[in-house]
N, C-alpha and C positions, 0 to 999 in steps of 0.2 A: 363492781366485780369484773366488768370487762376491762377497766383500766388495770386492775390487778392481773388479769390474764395477759395483757400486753406486757407487763413487767415480767411475768413468768416466761414469756417467749424470749425476752432478752437474756434471761438466765440460761434457757435452752441453747441460744446461739453461742453463749460463752462456754458451753459444755458442763454447766451446773445443773443440779436437780431443778426442774422448772417450777419454781414457786415464786409468786409475786404478791406484793402487798401495796396498799395505798392507805393513807390517813386522810380523813375528810372532816372538815369543820364548816358548818353553815352551808353545806352543799358544794364546797370547793375543795379540790384536792390540794393538800398542803405538804404532803410527804409521799415519796415513792421509794420503792425498794424491790430488789430481786436477789435471790440467793447468790452469794459470792464467796463462800468459805474456802473453796478449793483455790480459786484464783488469787484471793487475798491472803491465803494462809492464815485465816482468822476463824476460829470455831464459833465466834459470836456473829458472823456476818450472814445471818439469816435474813430473809426478805423483810420480816416484821421489824427486826432491829434496825435495819437500814431505813425503813419508812419512818419509824419512831424518831430516829436521830434527825432526819431531815425536817420532820414536823416540829420537833422541839426547837431546832435552830430557827425555823421560820417564825415561831411564836416568841422566841427568846425566853422560853420557860420549859423546864423539864416536866412540869405538870401539864397534862393534855386534857384538862377539863372540857367537857362538851364535844370531844372528838370521837369519831368512829373509825375503826380499823377494818379494812376489807382484805382478806387474804385467801389465796386459792386453795390452801391446805390447812386442815385443822392444826392449830399452833401446838408447839411442844412446850415442855415445862419452862425452859429458859425464856422463850418469847412471851408466854402467858404471864410469867412473873414480872417481866418488864412492862407489860400492858397494865397489870394491876398496880405496879409501882407508879406508873405515869398517870394512873386514874383515868384511863380511857373509859368513855361512857358505854360504848357498845362494840362488840367484836362480831363480825360476820365472816364466816368461812365457807368455802366451796366443798371440796372433797373431804370426807373423814379420813383420819389416819389411825388405823387399828393398832399400829405398833408403838407410836410415840405421842399420839394426840391426847391432850389433857383437857379437852373441852367436852368430855363425855365418853371417849373411846376407851383409853386405858384407865383414866380417872377423870374427875371433873373438878379441876382446881378453882374454876369460877363459882362453883356451888359451895365452896368452903366458907361457912358462915362465921368462922372465927377470924377471918381476915378483915382488916379495917376498911376495905373498899370493895364494893360489889359492882361487877361489870356484867352488863347484859350480853348474852350470847345467842346467835342465830346461825344455824348450819344448813348446808344443802343448797346454797344459792349457786346456780349454774354448776351444780356438782358434776354433771356428765361431761361438760367441757373441761372442767378442771381435772377430772379423773383421766380423761382421754389423753391429755397432754402428758401427764405423769406416766400412764401406761405405755404410751409410745416411746417415751424416753427410756424406761427400764427394759422394754422389749428390745430396743436397739442395743442397749448395753449388754444384754444377754447374748444377742447374736454376735456382737463383737468379741465377747469373752470366749464364745465357742470357736470363733475364727482364730483368735490368738492361740488358743489351746490346741488347735488342730495339728495332728502329726504332719511332719514334712514328708512330701512324696520322695521316694527313693531317687527319682530322676531330676531332682531340683535341689537348690541350695537356698538358704535363708540368711541374709546378712545379720550378724549379731546386733542386738539393740544398742549395745554400748557404742557402736560406731555412730549412732545418731544423737548422742547426748550433747546438750549445750551447743547446738548449731546456731550460729549468729543469725538473728532475724527470722527464726522459724519456730515460734512458740506453740504451734497448734497441735492439738491432741491427735494421735494417729487413729484411724478407723480402718477396719478390715472387713472383707467379705470373701467367702469361698464357695458360694452356692450358685455361681453362674455356670450354666451347662458347659460353656466353652472353656472354662478354667479347669474343669475335671478335677477339682480338689486343690488346685493351687490357691494360695492366699494372695489376695490383691489389696494393696494399701491405697487409701485415698483420704484427702481432707474434705470436710464438709462443715463449713462455718456459715453463720448467719441464719436468719429466720427461714423456716421451710416455706412460708407463704410470701416470700419476698417478691416484689414486682419483677425482678430480674434474677435469674440464676446464671452466673458466669461459670461456664464449664471450661476449665483451663487444661489444655492438652500439651504436654511437653514433647520434646524430640530426643535425639541421640547426640551426645551421651548424657543429657541432663535428666532431671526428674522433677517432681513437684516443687522442689526447693527453688527452681528458677522463677517461680511466680511470687516469691516472698515480698517483693517490692510493690506488686500490684494488688495483692489480696487486701491489705489494709484500706486502700482507697475504695475498692469495691464494697467492702464491709461498711466503711464509714458512710457510704451513700445509701445504706439500707439494703444492700443486695445479699444474696446467698452465693457462696463460692464453693464449687466442687472441683477438686484437682486430684485426679487419680495418678498413680504410678503404673505405667504399663508393666505387664509381666516381664521380668528381666531387669527392671530398673528400680531405683529407690528402695523403699521398704517392701516392695512386692517380692514374692518368691521368684527364683531365677532358674529356669530350666537349664540343665547342664549342657544339653546339645544345641548347637547352633541351628540344626535342622528343625528344632521345635518351633522356631519363629517363622512366621509367614505373614504376608500382607493380609490375606483373607482372615486368618485366625485372629490377629490383633484387631481388625475391624469388627469382627463378630463379638469379641470381648467388649469393645466400647458400645456397640449397639445394645448388648444385654445389660451392660452397666447402666446406661441411661434408662432402660426399661425397669431395671431392678429398683432404682431410686425414684422412678417415675418423675424425671426431671421435666419441668415445664417452663415456658417463657425463657428459653435458653438463649443467651448470647454465647456463641461458640468462640473461644479464645484459642488461637492456634499459632504454632511456630514450628518450623522444621518438620519432623515426622508427625507432629501434632496436626499439621495441615494436610500432609500427604494422606493420612488416615481420616482425620476429622472432616475434611471438606467433602468426603464421600458419605457422611452420615445424614445430612438434612434430606437428601432425596428419598431415603428409606422411611423417614417419619417427619415430614415437613411441619406438622402441627406442633412439634416440640420446640422448634427453633424460630426465634424472632430476629436474630442478628448474627453477624460474623465480625469478629475482630481478628484481622489477619496480619501476621507479622512474618517476615522473611521465610517463605515456604514456597511450595509449588504443587502441581498435580502431576502424578506419575502416569501419564497417558500412554507411554510407550511408542507414540507415533511422532515424537519430536525429540531432537537430540538433547541430551542432558548438558547443562552448562559446563564450560571448561573448569570453572571453580569447583563444581561438585565432582567432576571426574578426577581432579587433582586430590580432593579430599578422600575419595574412594581408594585411590592408589596409595595414599599415605597410610590409611587404615590397614590395607593389605600388607604393606611392607613393615608396619610397626603396630602389630595387633595389641601390644601392651603399652600403647602410648600413655603418657602421664595426663590424666584428665584435669587435675588441678593446674598443671602448667598450661594446658590448652586454654582454660578460662582466663588465666592470668595474662597470657599473651594478647588476647583480644579485648581484655577489660582491665586496663591498668588502674582504674579507680577502685577495684575490688581489693579487700584485705586478703592477707594470706589465709586467714581462717575461713573466709567465704569461699575462696578457691578450693581449699581442702575439703569443704563440705560437699562439693560436687563429686569428690572421689570416695566419699564415705560408703556408698552402697557396694563398692567394688574392691574388697580387701585383697583379692588375688585373681589370677587368671581364670580360675574356675567360675567365678562370679561374673565374668565378662562375656559370656556367650552372646548376649544380645548386642553388645557393642561391636562384636565381630560380625554378627549376622546382618545388622541393619544396613550398612552401606551397600552391599550387593543386592539387598531386597528392593531398592528403588527400581520400579519398572523401567526397563530401558529398551524393550521391544514390544510389539503389539500383543504377543501371546504370553507375556510375563504375568505372574500372579499379581492381581490388582490393576493391571493396565485397562482391562475392559471396564471394570468398575469405575476407574478414574475417568475414562472417556464418557461414561454415562453421567458421572457427576459434573463434568465440564458442560455437557449439554443441558443438564438440569439448572446449573448455576447461570448459564448464559441465557436460557429462555424461560425458565419457570420460577426461579428464585424470587420470592415476594418479600423477603425481609430486608432490613437495612444492613449496610456493610460499612466497615471502617477499616482502613488499611494504614499500618505504620511500618516504615521501612528504615532499617539500619543501613545507612549509606556506605559504611565501611566494610560490609559483608563481602568477602571474596567468593562465597559459595552460592548464596541465593540473594544477590543484591538487587540494585535498582532495576536493571534490565529484566531480570527474571520476574520481579514483582510487577513491573509495568505490563508484561505479557499476561500475568495472572489477573491483573485488574481488568484487562480487556475481556476476560472470560467470565467475570462476575457481573451480572445484570445490575445496573444502577450504582456501581461502586464509584464513589467520588475520588477526587485527587487525594493521594496518600499524604499522611503526616510524615515528613522526612526528618530523620534524626541524623544530623551530619556526623556526630561523634560515635554513634552506635554501630556495633558490628553485627555479627550473626545472631548473637543472643540478645535480642532487642529488650527482653524483659529486664536486663540489668540496668536499663534506663527507663524502667517501666512506670515509675510514678507519674511522669508527665503524660505518657500514653494512656494510663488508666484514668487520669483526671479528664482528659479530652474525651475518652470513650464514655465515661459516666455522663458528661454533659450531652453527648450525642445520642445515647441510647435511652436515657431515663425519660419517662413520660413527663 
């Protein structure tokens, strides 16, 4: 049953109802399966059916005489019929299913004496563990449904969902929350993929004017190594609600949202993945809760300490944004990333259908602390001291050499401020948005951080 629970967690990681099954013969597992009807667009892709198929292929016979099937949830009529047809010797299930279970809950198909094969049934094995996995899944779904249905605040905008349809390379299901105190009812979007008990949680923080889409090339690598990936959209970006007023945005507020977000999801064993504003904000988080963080993956970013001049490249970027507040986001990405398709570039513009949705894009360039008393400057100086003297985790740095804003010189200065940070991985063809070359970075990081 523990093998079946491991399969159920794979279903959970894929956004499916967490049910897992294994087929055993002579003490050896010969078939495994987990729920996959949503992803496969297949109403028959239940965990038991998947496991039966694999076992039959292993034996070269659709009859599974002498086999036992272990499943985390009482089987439905379809799966029970398949087990009887396959002549499975015994079925063992974990949690009862009072709505569709046919091993005694709704009816008992296995007790039907008129059928030409009788299969033994045992229920309640590791029932609490199996039930807890299902309860947590449906509780999360109810919370997300409430968040999706929440009325929009009068002082905010919400990008229409149609803008996010069929984005290339971004297949993950949206998740939402709105119960963080700092959000005060705003809806915040995030991705959360992979097992909750993964050895590493990769917390991926984007910058301006990007959103969680920027991590689409890195997420599959992290998931393939068995990790969990959490990638939020900051308020004002991506699928998150967008305050109408530029004054709604502030360094301290966005940092507080991220602190509460990590607490709300109770993220542990975190490798903090940051770039641009993801680093300006994110690098101030570990000092508040150092036990949550085990590593830093740092790409073209800086600390806004307010006591050092900002780079000429950043000042030029700030000036451009001030003169052209409605700059073309898609064109910006195309200019710095010629390898990207037109559809990929357009995806970055999806959250911002008009000027009203772009308050964060206008607010963020002036928000970078440029004097000692600026919002966030004191926090950033504290973070610099923490990272220089107290940081006990591992660090990995990747630098896009073609970045005119936060390039090699800025990153070398930042590396000197992070205790134990080794020589960076240099990407000669990468610009500011290093994540667009992220597969190679993610593979190196997986090898560096995984136990």
